[in-house]
C-alpha positions as CSV (number, residue, x, y, z in Angstrom):
1,X,7.1,-12.0,22.1
2,X,7.2,-9.0,19.7
3,X,10.5,-7.7,18.6
4,X,12.0,-4.9,16.6
5,X,14.2,-5.8,13.6
6,X,16.5,-3.3,11.9
7,X,16.2,-4.0,8.2
8,X,19.3,-3.9,6.0
9,X,19.4,-0.5,4.2
10,X,21.8,0.6,1.5
11,X,22.3,4.3,1.2
12,X,24.1,6.2,-1.5
13,X,23.7,9.3,-3.7
14,X,20.7,7.7,-5.5
15,X,18.7,7.3,-2.3
16,X,18.0,4.5,0.2
17,X,17.1,0.9,-0.5
18,X,15.7,-1.2,2.3
19,X,15.5,-5.0,1.9
20,X,13.3,-7.7,3.5
21,X,15.0,-10.9,2.6
22,X,15.6,-14.0,4.7
23,X,14.5,-12.1,7.8
24,X,10.9,-13.2,8.3
25,X,10.2,-16.5,10.1
26,X,7.3,-17.1,7.7
27,X,6.2,-17.1,4.1
28,X,4.1,-14.0,3.2
29,X,0.6,-14.9,2.4
30,X,-1.1,-11.6,2.9
31,X,-0.1,-7.9,2.5
32,X,-2.1,-4.9,3.4
33,X,-1.5,-1.3,4.6
34,X,-3.3,1.1,6.9
35,X,-3.5,4.8,6.2
36,X,-5.8,7.9,6.6
37,X,-6.7,7.0,10.2
38,X,-5.5,9.7,12.6
39,X,-7.4,9.6,15.9
40,X,-8.4,6.0,15.3
41,X,-7.4,2.9,17.2
42,X,-6.8,-0.3,15.1
43,X,-6.1,-3.8,16.0
44,X,-7.3,-4.7,19.5
45,X,-6.8,-8.4,19.1
46,X,-4.3,-11.2,18.9
47,X,-4.2,-14.3,16.7
48,X,-4.3,-18.1,17.0
49,X,-1.9,-18.7,14.2
50,X,-0.9,-15.5,12.3
51,X,2.5,-13.9,12.6
52,X,2.7,-10.3,11.4
53,X,5.5,-7.9,10.4
54,X,4.6,-4.2,10.6
55,X,6.6,-1.4,9.0
56,X,5.6,2.2,9.1
57,X,6.7,3.3,5.6
58,X,5.8,6.9,6.2
59,X,4.9,9.0,9.2
60,X,4.6,7.3,12.6
61,X,2.3,5.3,14.8
62,X,2.3,3.7,18.2
63,X,1.7,0.0,18.9
64,X,1.0,-1.5,22.3
65,X,1.8,-5.2,22.6
66,X,0.9,-7.4,25.6
67,X,1.4,-11.1,26.1
68,X,1.3,-13.2,29.2
69,X,4.8,-11.9,30.3
70,X,5.3,-8.3,29.1
71,X,3.6,-5.1,27.9
72,X,5.7,-3.0,25.5
73,X,4.9,0.2,23.6
74,X,6.6,0.7,20.3
75,X,6.8,3.8,18.2
76,X,7.3,3.1,14.6
77,X,8.7,6.1,12.7
78,X,11.4,4.8,10.4
79,X,10.8,2.7,7.2
80,X,13.8,0.4,8.0
81,X,12.4,-0.8,11.3
82,X,10.1,-3.9,11.3
83,X,8.0,-4.9,14.3
84,X,7.5,-8.7,14.4
85,X,4.3,-9.7,16.2
86,X,3.8,-13.3,17.3
87,X,0.2,-14.8,17.5
88,X,0.1,-14.4,21.3
89,X,0.8,-10.6,21.1
90,X,-2.4,-8.7,21.8
91,X,-1.8,-5.5,19.9
92,X,-3.4,-2.1,19.4
93,X,-2.2,0.5,16.9
94,X,-3.0,4.2,17.5
95,X,-1.4,7.7,17.3
96,X,-1.2,7.6,13.6
97,X,0.4,10.7,12.1
98,X,-1.7,12.3,9.3
99,X,0.8,10.9,6.7
100,X,1.2,7.5,8.3
101,X,1.3,4.4,6.1
102,X,1.6,1.2,8.1
103,X,2.5,-1.9,6.0
104,X,1.6,-5.3,7.3
105,X,3.0,-8.6,6.1
106,X,1.1,-11.7,7.4
107,X,1.9,-15.4,7.5
108,X,-1.7,-16.4,6.9
109,X,-4.6,-15.5,4.6
110,X,-7.5,-13.7,6.3
111,X,-9.6,-15.9,8.5
112,X,-12.0,-14.4,11.0
113,X,-11.7,-17.5,13.2
114,X,-8.0,-16.7,13.7
115,X,-8.8,-13.5,15.7
116,X,-9.1,-13.3,19.5
117,X,-10.5,-10.0,20.5
118,X,-10.5,-10.2,24.3
119,X,-7.3,-9.4,26.0
120,X,-6.8,-12.3,28.4
121,X,-3.6,-10.6,29.8
122,X,-5.3,-7.6,31.5
């Protein structure tokens, strides 16, 4: 099931430094980011194999996650909060603020066969 992880952040007079190290349960094989998409829904799928880590670096967005046990809505609006999505998590991202930048770290390279678009949990 999806989970929020508070990333270690070091703050001082020079600014904030947030670290992703020894936290992810996978090796990063793919990195992408989503931006310039207010009023648009993204996602609408789950995966067979891919685990993803989502961080809203700027602005905010909402992510609905459903698996065979739970439905949870997350609002990401802090750059030191990571949302870990497991393959079984059917997820939809929406409500992007105009300045939102959503960073995604993925455990697998892109493979269209890894996507399941129907939500079997409805």
